[in-house]
C-alpha positions in Angstrom: 13.6 -49.4 -90.8 16.4 -51.3 -89.2 16.0 -49.7 -85.8 16.5 -46.2 -84.6 19.5 -45.4 -82.3 20.0 -42.1 -80.4 23.5 -40.9 -80.1 25.4 -38.6 -78.1 26.7 -35.3 -79.6 30.5 -35.5 -80.5 32.4 -32.3 -80.8 35.1 -34.0 -82.8 34.9 -37.4 -84.9 36.4 -40.5 -83.1 39.8 -42.0 -84.2 38.9 -43.6 -87.5 39.9 -47.1 -88.1 42.6 -48.4 -90.5 41.4 -50.2 -93.6 43.1 -53.7 -93.6 44.1 -53.0 -97.3 46.2 -49.8 -96.2 48.2 -52.1 -93.8 48.8 -54.7 -96.4 50.0 -52.0 -98.9 53.0 -50.9 -96.5 55.8 -52.5 -98.4 58.0 -52.1 -95.3 55.9 -54.7 -93.4 55.7 -57.2 -96.4 52.4 -58.7 -94.8 50.5 -61.2 -96.9 46.8 -62.2 -96.7 46.6 -65.9 -97.0 42.9 -66.6 -95.8 39.6 -64.7 -95.2 37.7 -62.1 -96.9 39.8 -59.6 -99.0 37.2 -56.8 -99.4 38.0 -53.3 -98.5 35.4 -53.1 -95.7 37.6 -54.9 -93.2 38.9 -52.2 -90.7 41.4 -52.5 -88.0 41.0 -50.3 -84.7 44.2 -51.4 -82.9 46.9 -53.9 -82.8 47.3 -56.5 -79.9 49.7 -59.3 -79.1 48.7 -62.4 -77.4 49.9 -65.9 -76.9 46.9 -67.0 -74.9 45.1 -70.2 -76.1 41.8 -68.4 -75.5 42.3 -64.6 -76.2 38.6 -63.9 -75.9 38.6 -62.1 -72.4 41.4 -59.7 -73.5 39.8 -58.5 -76.9 37.7 -55.4 -77.3 36.7 -55.8 -80.8 38.3 -54.4 -83.9 41.8 -55.7 -83.1 44.5 -57.1 -85.4 45.5 -60.0 -83.0 49.1 -60.8 -83.4 50.6 -64.3 -82.3 53.7 -66.4 -82.9 51.9 -69.6 -82.1 53.6 -70.1 -78.8 50.3 -71.3 -77.4 49.7 -74.1 -80.1 50.0 -77.5 -78.7 51.9 -80.3 -80.7 48.6 -82.3 -81.5 46.6 -79.2 -82.5 46.5 -80.3 -86.2 44.6 -83.6 -85.4 42.0 -81.9 -83.1 39.5 -79.1 -83.0 42.0 -76.6 -81.5 42.4 -74.2 -84.5 38.7 -74.1 -85.2 37.9 -73.3 -81.4 40.7 -70.6 -81.3 39.4 -68.9 -84.4 35.7 -69.0 -83.3 36.7 -67.3 -80.1 38.5 -64.6 -81.9 35.5 -63.9 -84.2 33.1 -64.2 -81.4 35.1 -61.4 -79.5 34.9 -59.2 -82.6 38.5 -59.4 -83.6 39.1 -58.0 -87.1 42.0 -60.0 -88.5 44.9 -62.4 -87.1 48.4 -61.9 -87.8 50.7 -65.0 -87.6 54.4 -64.5 -87.1 56.5 -66.9 -89.0 59.6 -67.8 -86.9 61.0 -68.4 -84.6 58.4 -71.0 -83.3 56.8 -72.0 -86.6 58.4 -72.0 -90.1 55.1 -71.8 -91.9 51.6 -70.9 -90.9 49.8 -74.1 -89.8 47.5 -75.4 -92.5 44.7 -76.3 -90.2 44.8 -72.4 -89.0 44.5 -71.3 -92.6 41.6 -73.6 -93.2 39.8 -72.4 -90.0 40.2 -68.7 -90.8 38.9 -69.5 -94.4 36.0 -71.2 -92.9 35.0 -68.8 -90.4 35.6 -65.5 -92.4 38.5 -64.3 -90.5 41.3 -62.5 -92.3 44.7 -64.2 -91.8 48.0 -62.4 -92.3 51.4 -63.9 -92.6 54.0 -61.8 -90.9 57.4 -62.5 -92.2 60.4 -63.0 -89.8 62.0 -59.6 -90.6 58.9 -57.9 -89.5 58.5 -57.4 -85.8 54.9 -57.3 -84.0 55.9 -53.8 -82.7 56.6 -52.7 -86.0 53.2 -53.8 -87.2 51.6 -52.1 -84.1 53.5 -48.9 -84.9 52.4 -49.0 -88.4 48.6 -49.3 -87.3 48.9 -46.2 -85.0 50.8 -44.2 -87.9 48.0 -44.9 -90.3 45.3 -44.1 -87.6 47.1 -40.7 -86.8 47.4 -39.9 -90.6 43.5 -40.7 -90.9 42.7 -38.7 -87.9 44.5 -35.6 -89.2 42.7 -35.9 -92.5 39.4 -36.1 -90.7 40.1 -33.1 -88.7 41.2 -31.1 -91.8 37.9 -32.2 -93.4 35.9 -31.1 -90.4 37.6 -27.7 -90.2 37.1 -27.1 -94.0 33.5 -28.0 -93.7 32.9 -25.7 -90.7 34.4 -22.8 -92.6 32.3 -23.5 -95.8 28.9 -24.0 -93.7 29.6 -20.7 -91.9 30.2 -18.9 -95.0 26.9 -20.4 -96.5 25.2 -19.3 -93.5 26.0 -15.7 -94.4 24.7 -15.7 -97.7 21.4 -14.1 -98.7 19.9 -17.6 -99.0 21.4 -19.0 -95.8 19.0 -22.1 -95.5 19.5 -23.5 -98.8 23.0 -22.6 -99.0 23.7 -24.4 -95.7 21.9 -27.6 -97.0 23.8 -27.5 -100.3 27.1 -27.3 -98.5 26.2 -30.2 -96.1 25.1 -32.5 -98.9 28.2 -31.8 -100.6 30.4 -32.6 -97.7 28.7 -35.9 -96.9 28.0 -36.8 -100.6 24.3 -37.4 -99.9 21.1 -35.6 -99.4 20.2 -33.0 -96.8 16.6 -32.1 -95.9 15.0 -29.4 -93.5 11.6 -30.6 -92.1 9.1 -28.3 -90.9 7.0 -28.8 -87.5 4.5 -30.8 -89.5 7.0 -33.0 -91.2 6.9 -31.1 -94.5 10.1 -30.8 -96.6 10.9 -26.9 -96.4 14.0 -27.2 -98.4 16.6 -29.9 -99.4 19.6 -30.4 -101.6 22.1 -32.9 -102.7 22.1 -36.3 -104.4 18.6 -38.2 -105.0 18.1 -41.2 -102.7 15.9 -44.2 -102.9 12.2 -43.6 -102.0 12.3 -46.1 -99.4 15.2 -44.4 -97.7 13.7 -40.9 -97.8 10.6 -42.2 -96.3 12.6 -43.7 -93.3 14.2 -40.4 -93.1 11.0 -38.6 -92.6 10.0 -41.0 -90.0 13.4 -40.6 -88.2 12.9 -36.7 -88.4 9.6 -37.3 -86.7 11.2 -39.2 -83.9 13.6 -36.5 -83.2 11.1 -33.8 -83.0 9.0 -35.8 -80.5 12.2 -36.2 -78.4 13.5 -32.8 -78.3 17.1 -32.0 -78.7 18.2 -35.6 -79.7 19.9 -37.1 -82.6 18.9 -40.5 -84.1 20.3 -42.9 -86.8 19.2 -45.7 -88.9 19.7 -47.4 -92.2 17.2 -48.2 -94.9 17.7 -49.5 -98.4 21.5 -49.5 -97.9 21.3 -45.7 -97.1 22.9 -44.3 -93.8 20.2 -41.9 -92.2 20.6 -39.5 -89.4 18.3 -36.8 -88.0 18.8 -33.9 -85.8 16.2 -32.0 -83.8 16.8 -28.2 -84.3 16.6 -26.6 -80.9 14.3 -27.4 -78.1 10.7 -27.6 -79.0 10.8 -25.6 -82.2 9.5 -28.7 -84.3 12.3 -28.5 -87.0 14.6 -31.3 -87.8 17.4 -31.7 -90.2 17.7 -35.1 -92.1 20.7 -36.5 -93.9 21.0 -39.6 -96.1 24.2 -40.9 -97.5 25.5 -44.1 -99.0 28.6 -43.8 -97.1 29.0 -42.8 -93.4 32.5 -41.5 -92.6 33.5 -40.9 -89.1 33.5 -37.2 -89.4 30.2 -37.0 -91.0 28.2 -36.7 -87.6 30.6 -33.8 -86.7 29.8 -31.9 -89.9 26.0 -32.4 -89.7 26.0 -31.4 -86.1 27.5 -28.0 -87.1 24.9 -27.6 -89.8 22.3 -28.4 -87.3 23.6 -25.6 -85.0 23.6 -23.2 -87.8 20.0 -24.1 -89.0 18.7 -23.9 -85.4 19.7 -20.3 -85.5 18.5 -19.5 -88.8 15.2 -21.1 -88.4 14.4 -20.3 -84.6 13.7 -16.5 -84.5 12.8 -15.9 -88.1 10.2 -18.6 -88.1 8.6 -17.4 -84.8 8.9 -13.8 -85.9 10.2 -12.6 -82.6 13.4 -11.4 -84.3 11.5 -9.1 -86.6 9.3 -7.9 -83.8 12.5 -7.0 -81.7 13.8 -5.3 -84.7 10.7 -3.3 -85.2 10.7 -2.4 -81.5 14.3 -1.1 -81.5 13.6 1.1 -84.7 10.6 2.6 -83.0 12.6 3.5 -79.8 15.2 4.9 -81.9 12.9 7.0 -83.6 11.2 8.4 -80.6 8.8 6.0 -79.1 8.3 5.5 -75.5 9.0 2.1 -74.0 5.5 1.4 -73.2 4.5 2.0 -76.9 6.8 -0.9 -78.0 6.4 -3.4 -75.2 3.7 -5.4 -76.8 6.3 -6.2 -79.6 8.5 -7.8 -77.1 6.0 -10.3 -76.1 5.4 -9.2 -72.4 4.6 -5.9 -70.8 5.8 -6.9 -67.2 9.4 -7.8 -67.0 12.1 -8.2 -64.3 15.5 -6.7 -65.0 18.5 -9.1 -64.3 22.1 -8.1 -63.8 24.6 -10.8 -63.8 28.4 -11.3 -63.6 30.2 -14.6 -64.2 32.4 -15.9 -61.5 36.2 -15.2 -61.8 36.1 -13.6 -65.4 34.7 -10.9 -67.5 31.5 -11.6 -69.4 31.8 -12.3 -73.1 29.2 -12.4 -75.8 28.8 -16.2 -75.9 28.6 -16.5 -72.3 25.9 -13.7 -72.3 23.8 -15.4 -75.0 24.0 -18.6 -73.2 22.7 -17.0 -69.9 19.9 -15.5 -72.0 18.9 -18.9 -73.3 18.9 -20.3 -69.9 16.7 -17.5 -68.4 14.3 -17.6 -71.5 14.9 -14.3 -73.0 16.8 -12.9 -76.1 17.0 -9.5 -74.7 20.5 -9.4 -73.4 22.8 -6.5 -73.2 26.7 -7.0 -72.6 27.8 -3.9 -70.6 31.4 -3.3 -69.5 31.4 -5.2 -66.3 28.0 -7.1 -66.2 25.3 -8.6 -68.3 21.8 -7.0 -68.2 18.6 -9.0 -69.3 15.1 -8.1 -69.6 13.2 -11.4 -68.5 9.4 -11.8 -68.8 7.9 -11.7 -65.3 6.1 -15.0 -65.4 9.5 -16.7 -65.7 11.0 -17.8 -62.5 14.5 -16.4 -62.5 16.7 -19.2 -60.7 20.2 -19.4 -59.7 22.8 -20.2 -62.6 25.8 -22.1 -62.0 29.0 -19.8 -62.5 27.0 -16.6 -62.3 26.0 -14.3 -59.6 22.6 -12.5 -60.1 20.7 -9.5 -59.1 16.8 -9.5 -59.8 14.6 -6.5 -59.8 10.9 -6.4 -58.9 8.3 -7.0 -61.8 7.9 -3.6 -63.6 6.1 -2.2 -66.6 7.8 -0.3 -69.4 7.4 2.9 -67.8 9.4 1.6 -64.6 12.1 -0.4 -66.4 14.7 2.3 -65.8 13.8 2.1 -61.9 13.9 -1.7 -62.2 17.3 -1.5 -63.9 18.7 0.4 -60.8 17.0 -2.2 -58.4 18.7 -5.1 -60.3 22.1 -3.2 -60.0 21.8 -2.8 -56.2 20.7 -6.5 -55.9 23.8 -7.7 -57.7 26.0 -5.4 -55.5 24.6 -7.1 -52.4 24.9 -10.6 -53.9 28.5 -9.8 -54.8 29.2 -8.5 -51.4 27.6 -11.2 -49.5 28.9 -13.9 -52.0 25.4 -15.2 -52.9 24.5 -16.6 -56.1 21.3 -14.6 -56.4 19.6 -11.6 -54.5 16.2 -10.4 -55.3 15.0 -6.8 -54.8 12.6 -6.6 -51.8 9.3 -5.2 -53.3 7.7 -4.8 -50.0 5.7 -1.5 -49.4 8.2 0.7 -47.7 7.9 3.7 -45.4 8.9 5.9 -48.3 5.7 4.9 -50.2 3.7 6.9 -47.6 5.6 10.3 -48.7 4.4 12.4 -51.6 6.7 11.4 -54.3 7.5 14.9 -55.7 8.2 16.2 -52.2 10.4 13.2 -51.3 12.4 13.4 -54.3 13.0 17.2 -53.9 14.1 16.7 -50.3 16.5 13.9 -51.4 18.1 16.1 -54.1 18.6 18.9 -51.7 20.1 16.7 -48.9 22.3 14.8 -51.2 23.3 17.8 -53.5 26.9 18.1 -52.0 27.9 14.3 -53.0 29.5 13.4 -56.3 28.0 10.4 -58.1 30.8 8.1 -56.9 30.4 9.2 -53.4 26.5 8.8 -53.6 26.8 5.2 -55.0 29.4 4.4 -52.3 27.2 5.6 -49.4 24.2 3.7 -50.9 26.3 0.5 -51.0 27.9 1.1 -47.7 24.3 1.5 -46.1 22.9 -1.2 -47.9 25.6 -3.6 -46.4 25.0 -2.3 -42.7 28.4 -0.3 -42.7 30.8 -3.2 -43.7 33.9 -1.7 -45.1 35.0 -5.1 -46.5 31.9 -6.1 -48.2 31.4 -2.7 -49.6 34.8 -2.9 -51.1 34.2 -6.1 -52.8 30.8 -4.8 -54.2 32.4 -1.8 -55.7 35.7 -3.5 -56.6 37.8 -0.9 -54.8 40.1 -1.2 -51.8 38.6 -0.9 -48.3 40.6 2.2 -47.4 39.1 4.0 -50.4 35.7 2.9 -49.0 36.8 4.6 -45.6 37.9 7.8 -47.3 34.8 8.2 -49.3 32.4 7.7 -46.4 34.5 10.2 -44.3 34.2 12.6 -47.2 30.4 12.0 -47.3 30.1 12.6 -43.5 32.1 15.8 -44.1 30.3 17.3 -47.0 26.7 16.3 -45.4 27.9 17.6 -42.0 26.3 14.2 -40.4 27.3 11.8 -37.9 27.0 8.5 -40.0 27.4 6.4 -36.9 23.9 7.8 -35.8 21.0 5.3 -36.7 18.7 8.0 -37.3 21.0 9.8 -39.9 21.6 6.5 -41.5 17.9 6.0 -41.8 17.2 9.5 -43.3 20.0 9.1 -45.8 18.8 5.8 -46.8 15.2 6.9 -47.4 16.6 9.8 -49.5 18.7 7.4 -51.6 15.8 5.4 -52.3 14.3 8.4 -54.1 17.2 9.0 -56.3 
């Protein structure tokens, strides 16, 4: 292999360069190539005008450098001036040189033609009626056209790949579509490097061997992309997910600017298709759901979910309503696929041995670890923790699982007393009282937690006091009511 290169992910292809042949084909410019290679591989990335005798410091590479020869001294033809000038352009990575005929020179200096021919730099003659600004405008027009074509190609490829992923044979279908779109071969490698599926044009054995090595490189460097060239074939490998051991390999004789973007889309789809199904967790969750719907108790299906003890997490994104994509991303960050998108919050079941940390852009409430029989209680704990987090504008609040005074009371008697004490209250009043007490009687923080006006909180608490015939300013009354609410 000629050398492995890791590259950053790009959501869209870069602006494609303009083939020099396309610029020469513009009849309105009337450009004429008079020296240098004439193959179709010469590409222009931008146009730059300079009358400096040494343009090297001002070139980035890939330019069509335009000059009228103002910098050329009178004795240039009898010295090494042109050889030095051309060598500096080549060293800077210039793609071609355009020389304007008139008003300084009537013809392109013969020594410049010879220097360009000797050093392999395409030299264009720019006729008097063609302005340098017109040439630059033509370059940008051609680049814009190429860019539009590439974006259209990427959009069409994304649609066809998505449709392939929905077929009954999704993995082979995605590989076939990818191979067709890049005019090459696409291979799915398993954790041990075996070819699980492949499609597309046959490639040289040397290239396919190098592609397998490249796939092994990205699986060892999780979530990376690497490129290489072997036997004249462009190679690229994409790790599928983090630590899954799968990789997508692509081999093609041509490498267009949009190919990386198209292959990245395919890699994302294959990650989704291989991740859950290969590990079996998707089937296990489906089985657990079916059993629950058919009447099984949570503790009977907990083993299918991979962990008996879990914490419940309630989460809301900052400043917006949750959406399915954001909810799935949060689940991935917390290490669980068990995500429920409710009306105003996201609920997650996270293995208890996973440390739930603060997540940027989210407010979280976390329950105490609980077994399947206590998940409903843990759900209420997480809801209350989230309410406290929102009211206190804290990124994360955990339920305090320390032994409480209420634990000393017989559970059945405590629950019966709580029901009798709080019977006059409606569910809305009960929740308002619970939140108000948990926030130490703060009207403003309770209003924030419940998403209501502070006056509404005052009215509800006053109503609670009237229905319960209790003085809510009394600390002993508050303590008794809080203990009762803990039993509900």
